[in-house]
Steps between C-alpha positions, in 0.01 A plus 500: 500500500139399480287770335209462741178311550124529445285595797122459495291766669125536536365816342329701772122485475502308172453140396835426341866470583799689365838340436779748562860434405726596788866539396768375736654847483220762498724765343598272213260623232671289234429171676149625563438563131677190373235295671248657267248647740496729798148388567302215347127494560332162485167649395572580136422826334739735675797629304825356626820690566756410235877538511657774292617432144869482593431249777281290271781487245756405764270227628455371143877482448557318829220251444488467124610137506238387750232253395166678522183297530138530603230250594154551354165326518217433256321838479154345540613300803641817655177683424272234650725462802461873567124472455483223760712707735296822482187316613647468849368750757828682560560529125148632440570772753836579337393510134159663543635848438734405220278329245266250665208725594515690171488171308204381705319831443540480123360147496227522764377859544251464215319234706427753775223763486656844485368606843662193663843517341661723762350315802592158356855614429525631856381164634779331311765748616387452861538125456849531348607734782386231744711239317823667608473400867171306503409621848151395603229374268512591130281800410163424348414584139204489264432154366472624142824703511699372197829611654470193722443254214784421560667760727812505282574530129410224261767389255345682199481817712873477574576460130280806439717688751805401296335629182419836662853532638650434155265746340598773747872421478510423871571128484750474783380189684775239489252219565371524145751709310670299221837357601654654188417843647527433872842330484626729222667197345643673194644803682670285761642257243378191682704193406265234636125484555390219732141380503352449844296204376819314404642482851706332631682426173554864405610588854759222483620633166530851639704391801734307272526785245578748777769274647303446820422131474765394751363754748132424441446379858588849623204672335265212413452384857162652583189291477193669359244473779238721338147363518395692190461266208619592154238603249409202284501574129167324456339761722686773311364388163147466639503865605665624181260312273198636689595859410321694229670503156617862536670426833669188365626698201627773733700251708640334189621838369631614839713192557590442135873564546509280810342214306733537203807547719444200725295255298221489757164373374248766401213251524426188701716216363294228336 
């Protein structure tokens, strides 16, 4: 019998969705646990429910011969892609309370006279609140308010947020966490690591290796109609090279294992 299916639900009053696994037989706790998670939250950072040790061992025995693989992306490309995404109004509203506003404060507050810091910060918060629904005209703000220059984080400010998160041991954001940590490649004994930049060749190899080549039309029949263009590596290197030396060194150290594991370039190819 089929163990169940994933059902997406909107979290009440919050800006993210929750994927819940719904077993075909609600009383079948074993099938529930064998599918890893009772609840999987798309916004990272929340501890996930894990199956008990005995169930994990049983799952390992039943699936020990499976080919395990993951698909990863150049860490700098992933980082810049996230930076481009968080500049959008809905993303600014979402990430303000996580790290964006704090990063902007660290970089810009010194430009503001002490007596104006609280009012200028309030102006910015009022503007970000308006971004959620954008009803009516945007609220006015002081022309010299540095929170609006620009009204989102700059790339160096986002890297600074990464540095602070690492320093505090609270580096949970999957958009910039190294793949070697986020995918837990060693613990899960991954057999194959595919590079996103090498598609479609590596996808073809995977389908053949998994014995799915003859059935490829079944699951490779959806055209990508997204209007979002992929991040060009030239733009990625321009942003990386414009960083201060300490930030470049931080990124090199942070993604060191990813670079050595995958062979990705650490610097712009000549």
